[in-house]
N, C-alpha and C positions, 0 to 999 in steps of 0.2 A: 385761859379760858375763863370768861366771866360773862355775866349778863350784859354788862356794858360793852365789852369787847365784841360780843356776838352781834351787837347792833351797829358797830362801827364800820363805816364804808372803808376806812383806811386799813383796818385789821384784815378785812376781807381781801383787799388788794395785796397786802403783804403776804398773806397766806398763798394767794394765787401765784405770786412771783416766786415764792419759795418752792411751791410744789412743781412749778414749771422748770426749775433749775437745779433742785437738790433732791436727794432721796428722802422719802417719808420717814425712813428709819432714823434719820438725823434730826427730826422734829421732836422737841420735847413738849408734851402736853401737860400743862399745869393748870389745874382748876383752883380759882380763887373765890368764886362765888357762883351760885346757880346750880343746875343739875345737867348731867350728861347721861343719855341713854343710847344703847346700841341696838340696831335692828339686825338680828341674826340673819333673817331672810334676805335683806338687802345687802348685808355685809357693809353697812355704812352706819353713820350716826342716825339716830331717830330724830329728825328735825322737827317733827310735830310735838314731841315730848320734851326734848332737850331745850333748856333756857340759856345755856352757856356755849353753844356751838355756832360759830359764824357760818353763814351760807358759803363762804369762801372755802370751807372744809368739805363741801359736797363733792363726792367722788374722789377725794384724795386717798381714802383708805378703802374704796370699793374694790371688791375682789380679793381682799386679803383673807386669810384663814378666818374661820368663824369667830376666833377670839378678837375682842376689841383691842385697839391699840392701848398701850399702857398709859395711864393718866395718874399723875401725882396730885393729890388733893392738898391744897394749902389753905382751904377755906376755914375760917374761924367758925366754931360751932358754939 
């Protein structure tokens, strides 16, 4: 997950293909740049505030417990 990947058409398509054919539990979320926010009410990423979440992720984690999916940050600080 990065700001660049969030804007990529191809990343969005790959995420859509993965979500359609695989379990979300097998998707590793690694943040390399940008920010990720979770919307507890929507039980999905907060797409208004997040800069590193592709639109392709919309709905992939919807309905999961109120806890956001695990994300590993590899961002250089």
